[in-house]
Residue, then its C-alpha position, 0 to 999 in steps of 0.5 A: x492475487x492480482x494487480x491493485x491500482x493506486x493513485x501515484x500522487x497520493x500517499x506516504x512520502x517515504x522516498x523523501x527526495x530520493x528513492x522512488x523518484x530516482x528509480x523513475x528518473x533513472x529508468x526514463x533516462x539512459x539507464x544502466x542495469x546497475x543504477x536502475x537496480x540500485x534505485x529500485x532496491x532503495x525504494x523497495x527497502x523504504x517500502x519494507x521499512x514502512x511495513x515494519x514501522x507499522x508492526x506488520x510481519x516482514x519475513x516470508x516475502x519479498x518486496x520489489x519496486x519497478x520505478x519505470x512503471x511505479x509498480x511494487x511486486x510483493x511475493x511470498x507467503x504471509x500468515x493471514x488474509x488481514x496481514x496480506x491486505x495491510x501489507x498490500x495497502x502499505x505498499x500501495x499507499x506510498x507517493x510514487x506507487x501506482x500499482x501493486x502486484x499481489x503474489x502473496x500466498x496465505x495458507x488458510x485464505x479467508x474472505x477478502x475485504x473490500x477496498x475503497x479509495x477516499x475522495x475529497x470530502x470523505x470521512x470515515x463516517x461517510x464511508x461507513x454509511x456508504x459501505x455499511x449503511x450506518x455512519x457510526x460503524x466508522x470505528x470498524x473501518x478505522x480498526x481494520x486500517x490500524x496501524x496505518x491509520x493513527x486517527x479516524x480524522x486523518x485520511x486523504x484523497x487517493x488513499x485506499x482503505x481496507x473495508x472488512x465485512 
């Protein structure tokens, strides 16, 4: 549990022209509780849809979004440490999100994976060399980040990756 930081400008463009931007703008202008709540709920729904699209469990926990701070709050229960980490990454690797507050509980916690933020010029091979000492271990990182990654060459600066032991 804790707070994970992400790069706000990097990530999946889930919100199109709207939800997260609307949530942030609504929060910064003369907000009313009703329009702030509606904008935040729409952004949270877009994140939940993205989690489901990646074939991750969607039951047992709630996803909330605070547009004023760009923070996603995830709370509840999830079955495995791996699914927990993938859900946190789905929530954070979204344009407009700069933090994810992890309040997910796993019944049988396993050792946590490390996380790595991609920088310009990185490849999975380069990350594998740095993390494991062997560039050929890049598929281990790729598999640990599926289904969010659909090709080993499709990573971008600012993206946070799960690095298993």
